[in-house]
N, C-alpha and C positions, 0 to 999 in steps of 0.2 A: 073827490078831487080826478080830475082829466090830465093823462099826459097825452101831449100828441106829438109823436115821430114824423119831420116833410122831412119824404123819399128818401125813407133810413135805405144803409147801403146793404150794412153788413149781419147779415142771417143768427151768427152765435149772440151781440148784441143788441137787436129783436126780444132772442129766447132767454137773455138774461133782466128782461124788461117785462118780460110777462112774470118771469119767475116774484120781481122786484114785486109789479100789479098785483099779485095776488098773493104775499105775505103784506103788506100795505094797505090791504085794500080800494085800489086807483083803479080808473077804466082806463086803459090802448088805444089807441087810437092813431094807426097809420093810414097819414100821406101818402097814395099813390103820388107819380114813381115808384116801385119797393124795385129792390137791387136785386132781392131773392126770392123765392118762387114758399111763397107759408106752409109746403108742406118738406120742403128744404130738413134736409137733418140736421145741419146745424144751427136752424133757430129752435124744432126739438129738444134738440141733445140742452142745450143754454135753457128755456126752459121746461128740460126732464117731467115729470107732471104735473107740472103746476095749467096747460093749457089748457085744462076744464076747467078750472079757479080763480080765470080771470077774463072780466067781460073785453075784448078787444074788437074795432067794428076798423073797417079801412073803406075808406075813404076815395071816393075817387078828383077829390080839389080841396084847400084847405079852404075855400066857400062856400063845397058843402060842408064842410066841418065844423063851421063859422054855424054854419045857419041848425043843423044840431044839435051845440050845447053855449048853453049863452046866459052861463057867468062870465069872472073878467079872465078877460086871458091874459098868459102876461109869455114873454119873446125871454130866453138866452141866448148869451152872445158877445161874444170875448170882447167886443166893438161899447156895447154899458156900461157901465158909470155907476150903475146903480146898486149893490147888492142886494142877493141874492136872501137878504139874511134881515133889511131894507123891509118889510114884508108883512103887513099880517096879514097871514093867507086865511081862506075860508074854505071850507069848504063844498063848492060848489068851481073854486077856482081852475082854470086851467094855462097850463106846464106849458111852452112849446120848444123843442128844441129841431135843433136843421139836424140835415145827415149827417155822418163821417167824416166825411168829406172837406165836405167848406161852410160848413154852416146852414143859418138860414140865411139866403142868399139874400138881396139888398129890397128884390118886391115885397117882397115879407116883412123882416124889419122892417119898414120900411110906413108898416099899416100900424104897425105901437105903437100910443105917448110916449117917448122917452119913460116915463113913470112908472110904463107896462116891458119895461127893458130892461132886463136884471143882467144881471155875471156873477162868475164865480169864481173868485181873488186868489190869483196865482200869485207864484216867485217871476222876479222879474225875466225877461226872453226866451216865454215860454209861454206854449204858443194855442194847448189847450187841453180838456179830459177827457178821457178818452166816454162817449158817449152813456154808455151801458150808469161809469162812475158818474158823471156830470148830474143826468137824472138822480141815482142814488142820493146824491149830496143834497140837493132842492123836495125830495123826496119826504127824504126825514125829517129833512129843519121842516118844514110845514107838516107834515103830525105830527111834527114834538106841538108844535104850536100850535093845536089843539084837543091834547093831548092826551098822545092816541089812542082816540075813536076806536073802538071795533078793537080790540088788540091781546091777545089773547094771556089768557092769565098762565102763573106758570105751571101748572096741572093741565093744561089743554094744551100746551104744544107736542105735537112731534117730536121728538134725541135722535142723531142721530140719520139721518139722511147726510150725511157724506161722502157715501161710497156707495149710495145704489140707487135710483129708482124705490118707489112704493115698492113696488112688487114685486122685488129683489132685483132686477136685472141691471148687473150690473153699466157704469155709465158708458164706458170700451165698446158697447155691445153700438 
């Protein structure tokens, strides 16, 4: 599966999604302009030591990303009415999310058929979820539908990585 972030603005969110993609086997695609530099320390902190385990591509625009990713494309928006759980996901699907402040703009969301425009249900009078949280919700549902293909068995997991990086460096450095 491919995760596409259009104009992401907050480095720690993207860093968290680098970590998510490493742990779920998804590719991460960033569409410029970015609201941060790729060498940003907050991006690295959010991604921990998972940067090397994630396939990440930066595209100059959405058209370039579309040309590179031939699967089914799904846009996520609070303005959609079809729930993300109403889709049978496939391994080559492309999941598209907008920036933290405004989501997908009308030019982008207008490129999607309503059947490929999805939402995550929220309680009344709430605007949205944090971008990294929203992507995580959808990614784990999609991965569940393909029976967690590629997931580690219990004896293959590394335990106890909550306070430091694999090399022993504390998070706060």
